[in-house]
VEXDREN-2710 file (C-alpha; in Angstrom, 1 decimal):
% VEXDREN-2710
k/r/px/py/pz
1/UNK/-9.6/0.9/26.9
2/UNK/-7.5/-1.1/24.4
3/UNK/-4.9/0.2/22.0
4/UNK/-5.0/0.2/18.2
5/UNK/-1.7/-0.5/16.5
6/UNK/-1.3/0.4/12.8
7/UNK/1.4/-2.0/11.8
8/UNK/3.5/-2.2/8.6
9/UNK/4.2/-5.7/7.1
10/UNK/6.5/-6.8/4.3
11/UNK/5.6/-5.9/0.7
12/UNK/7.2/-9.1/-0.5
13/UNK/10.3/-10.4/1.3
14/UNK/9.1/-11.8/4.7
15/UNK/12.4/-10.7/6.3
16/UNK/11.4/-7.1/5.9
17/UNK/9.6/-6.9/9.2
18/UNK/10.9/-5.2/12.3
19/UNK/11.5/-6.9/15.7
20/UNK/9.0/-4.5/17.2
21/UNK/6.3/-5.5/14.7
22/UNK/6.8/-9.2/15.5
23/UNK/6.7/-8.5/19.2
24/UNK/3.5/-6.5/18.8
25/UNK/1.8/-9.1/16.7
26/UNK/2.5/-11.7/19.4
27/UNK/1.3/-9.5/22.2
28/UNK/-2.0/-8.1/20.9
29/UNK/-5.3/-9.8/21.4
30/UNK/-6.4/-9.6/17.8
31/UNK/-5.0/-8.9/14.3
32/UNK/-7.2/-7.3/11.8
33/UNK/-6.2/-8.3/8.3
34/UNK/-7.1/-7.2/4.8
35/UNK/-6.9/-10.9/3.8
36/UNK/-6.4/-13.4/6.6
37/UNK/-4.8/-15.9/4.2
38/UNK/-2.1/-13.4/3.3
39/UNK/-1.4/-12.4/6.8
40/UNK/-1.2/-16.0/8.0
41/UNK/1.8/-16.5/5.8
42/UNK/3.7/-14.0/7.9
43/UNK/2.2/-15.4/11.2
44/UNK/3.1/-18.9/10.3
45/UNK/6.7/-17.9/9.3
46/UNK/7.3/-16.2/12.6
47/UNK/5.2/-18.7/14.7
48/UNK/2.7/-16.1/15.9
49/UNK/-0.5/-17.7/17.2
50/UNK/-2.6/-14.6/17.6
51/UNK/-6.1/-14.9/16.3
52/UNK/-7.1/-13.0/13.2
53/UNK/-10.2/-11.4/11.7
54/UNK/-10.8/-9.8/8.3
55/UNK/-11.1/-6.0/7.9
56/UNK/-11.2/-4.6/4.3
57/UNK/-12.8/-2.1/2.1
58/UNK/-16.0/-4.2/1.9
59/UNK/-16.4/-4.5/5.6
60/UNK/-19.8/-3.4/6.9
61/UNK/-20.5/-0.6/9.4
62/UNK/-21.5/-3.4/11.8
63/UNK/-18.0/-4.8/11.6
64/UNK/-16.5/-1.4/12.4
65/UNK/-18.9/-1.1/15.4
66/UNK/-17.7/-4.6/16.5
67/UNK/-14.1/-3.5/16.4
68/UNK/-14.9/-0.3/18.3
69/UNK/-16.7/-2.4/21.0
70/UNK/-13.7/-4.7/21.3
71/UNK/-11.4/-1.7/21.9
72/UNK/-13.9/-0.3/24.4
73/UNK/-13.7/-3.7/26.2
74/UNK/-10.0/-3.4/26.6
75/UNK/-8.7/-5.5/23.8
76/UNK/-5.4/-4.5/22.1
77/UNK/-5.7/-4.8/18.3
78/UNK/-3.2/-4.6/15.4
79/UNK/-4.3/-3.6/12.0
80/UNK/-2.3/-4.9/9.0
81/UNK/-2.8/-4.8/5.3
82/UNK/-1.9/-7.4/2.7
83/UNK/1.4/-5.7/2.2
84/UNK/3.0/-2.5/3.4
85/UNK/1.7/0.2/5.7
86/UNK/-2.1/0.4/6.4
87/UNK/-3.8/3.6/5.4
88/UNK/-1.8/4.3/2.3
89/UNK/-4.2/3.6/-0.6
90/UNK/-5.8/1.2/1.9
91/UNK/-9.0/1.0/3.9
92/UNK/-7.2/1.2/7.2
93/UNK/-7.5/5.0/7.1
94/UNK/-11.3/4.7/7.4
95/UNK/-11.0/2.5/10.5
96/UNK/-8.7/5.0/12.2
97/UNK/-11.1/7.8/11.3
98/UNK/-14.0/5.9/12.8
99/UNK/-12.1/5.0/16.0
100/UNK/-11.0/8.6/16.5
101/UNK/-14.6/9.8/15.9
102/UNK/-15.8/7.5/18.6
103/UNK/-13.1/7.9/21.2
104/UNK/-11.3/11.1/20.3
105/UNK/-8.3/11.5/22.7
106/UNK/-9.4/8.6/25.0
107/UNK/-7.7/6.0/22.8
108/UNK/-4.0/5.4/21.9
109/UNK/-3.5/4.7/18.2
110/UNK/0.1/3.6/17.9
111/UNK/2.1/3.4/14.6
112/UNK/4.5/0.5/14.1
113/UNK/6.5/1.7/11.1
114/UNK/7.3/-0.7/8.3
115/UNK/7.7/-1.2/4.6
116/UNK/5.9/0.8/2.0
117/UNK/6.1/0.4/-1.8
118/UNK/6.0/4.2/-2.0
119/UNK/9.1/4.7/0.2
120/UNK/10.8/1.8/-1.5
121/UNK/10.6/3.2/-5.1
122/UNK/11.5/6.7/-3.9
123/UNK/14.6/5.4/-2.3
124/UNK/16.0/4.0/-5.5
125/UNK/14.6/6.5/-8.0
126/UNK/17.6/8.8/-8.2
127/UNK/15.3/11.8/-8.3
128/UNK/15.1/14.8/-6.1
129/UNK/12.6/13.7/-3.4
130/UNK/12.4/16.8/-1.2
131/UNK/9.0/17.3/-2.9
132/UNK/6.7/14.8/-4.7
133/UNK/3.0/13.9/-4.8
134/UNK/1.4/10.5/-4.2
135/UNK/-1.8/9.8/-6.1
136/UNK/-2.8/6.3/-5.0
137/UNK/-4.4/4.2/-7.7
138/UNK/-5.8/5.8/-10.9
139/UNK/-9.6/5.5/-11.4
140/UNK/-10.7/2.3/-13.1
141/UNK/-12.9/4.0/-15.7
142/UNK/-14.4/7.4/-15.3
143/UNK/-11.9/10.1/-14.4
144/UNK/-8.8/8.4/-15.8
145/UNK/-8.0/11.1/-18.3
146/UNK/-8.5/13.8/-15.6
147/UNK/-6.1/11.9/-13.3
148/UNK/-3.3/12.2/-15.7
149/UNK/-4.2/15.7/-17.0
150/UNK/-3.7/17.0/-13.5
151/UNK/-0.1/15.8/-13.5
152/UNK/0.7/18.3/-16.3
153/UNK/0.6/21.1/-13.7
154/UNK/3.1/19.5/-11.4
155/UNK/6.7/20.5/-11.5
156/UNK/7.8/17.6/-9.2
157/UNK/7.5/13.8/-9.4
158/UNK/4.1/12.2/-9.3
159/UNK/3.9/8.7/-7.9
160/UNK/1.0/6.2/-8.1
161/UNK/0.2/2.5/-7.9
162/UNK/-1.1/0.3/-10.7
163/UNK/-2.3/-3.3/-11.0
164/UNK/-0.6/-5.5/-13.7
165/UNK/-3.8/-6.2/-15.8
166/UNK/-4.2/-2.5/-16.4
167/UNK/-0.5/-1.6/-16.9
168/UNK/-0.3/-1.5/-20.7
169/UNK/-3.5/0.5/-21.1
170/UNK/-2.2/2.9/-18.3
171/UNK/1.1/3.5/-20.2
172/UNK/-0.8/4.0/-23.5
173/UNK/-2.8/6.7/-21.8
174/UNK/0.3/8.3/-20.3
175/UNK/1.9/8.3/-23.8
176/UNK/-1.2/10.1/-25.1
177/UNK/-1.5/12.7/-22.4
178/UNK/2.0/13.1/-21.0
179/UNK/4.4/12.0/-23.9
180/UNK/7.3/14.1/-22.6
181/UNK/7.4/12.5/-19.2
182/UNK/10.0/10.0/-18.1
183/UNK/9.2/7.0/-15.9
184/UNK/10.7/5.0/-13.0
185/UNK/8.6/1.8/-12.6
186/UNK/9.0/-0.8/-9.9
187/UNK/7.4/-4.2/-9.9
188/UNK/7.6/-7.1/-7.5
189/UNK/9.7/-4.9/-5.2
190/UNK/11.6/-6.9/-2.5
191/UNK/10.6/-10.2/-4.2
192/UNK/12.7/-12.7/-6.2
193/UNK/11.8/-11.1/-9.6
194/UNK/12.1/-7.5/-8.4
195/UNK/12.7/-5.1/-11.3
196/UNK/13.1/-1.3/-11.7
197/UNK/12.6/-0.1/-15.2
198/UNK/13.6/3.5/-16.2
199/UNK/13.2/5.5/-19.4
200/UNK/10.9/7.6/-21.5
201/UNK/7.2/6.7/-21.8
202/UNK/7.8/5.2/-25.2
203/UNK/10.8/3.1/-23.9
204/UNK/8.9/1.7/-20.9
205/UNK/5.8/1.0/-22.9
206/UNK/7.7/-0.9/-25.6
207/UNK/9.6/-2.8/-23.0
208/UNK/6.5/-4.3/-21.4
209/UNK/4.8/-4.8/-24.8
210/UNK/7.8/-7.0/-25.8
211/UNK/8.0/-8.7/-22.4
212/UNK/4.3/-9.3/-21.5
213/UNK/5.4/-12.2/-19.2
214/UNK/6.8/-9.5/-16.9
215/UNK/3.5/-7.6/-16.6
216/UNK/2.8/-9.1/-13.2
217/UNK/3.0/-8.3/-9.5
218/UNK/2.2/-5.1/-7.7
219/UNK/3.5/-2.0/-9.6
220/UNK/4.5/1.5/-8.5
221/UNK/5.2/4.3/-11.0
222/UNK/7.0/7.6/-10.8
223/UNK/6.3/10.1/-13.6
224/UNK/8.7/13.1/-13.8
END
């Protein structure tokens, strides 16, 4: 029986990877990637020759069965996402669930800790972080209002991810539903143009309306 490694990779800066992660990527038989092109940037940088295959949210049940068969045949496999830790707003969780359902306690699923946009923004937020809630990505269409309405009942920070092309509409909706909230917003975290913007909903919305060239990169938001 092979082992399945759930391995965190950099969210931007390629130097944000652990020695253990590099060693594991070199030693496994196969690396499952959300996007092989993205992962190969890391593999090339660290001269890691291990073969790769794609595994993402569109992967078929047949692909999952193939992965399970490879584990059954004794292959050691590492699962990585495009950035950060698999399983956090990421299809990796479904693979782990399927593997556990098949093998239960027979298989070792080993975490190789690494970067996460969630942990990164929390670390610089300056907010009490003994209690917060992570909500993943807001719904694209149906359910957006409900997503933000539920935050009204929280008396602790709420954290979620957002894509750049939806950011302004997202902030407009926050202004409508949660006008009293304040925001800590991180974009391009660990990259050259990293930025953390803080302020009221109005202030952050106006900032990005006036600086539309900065509405880019992956975004993580704290409402409090």
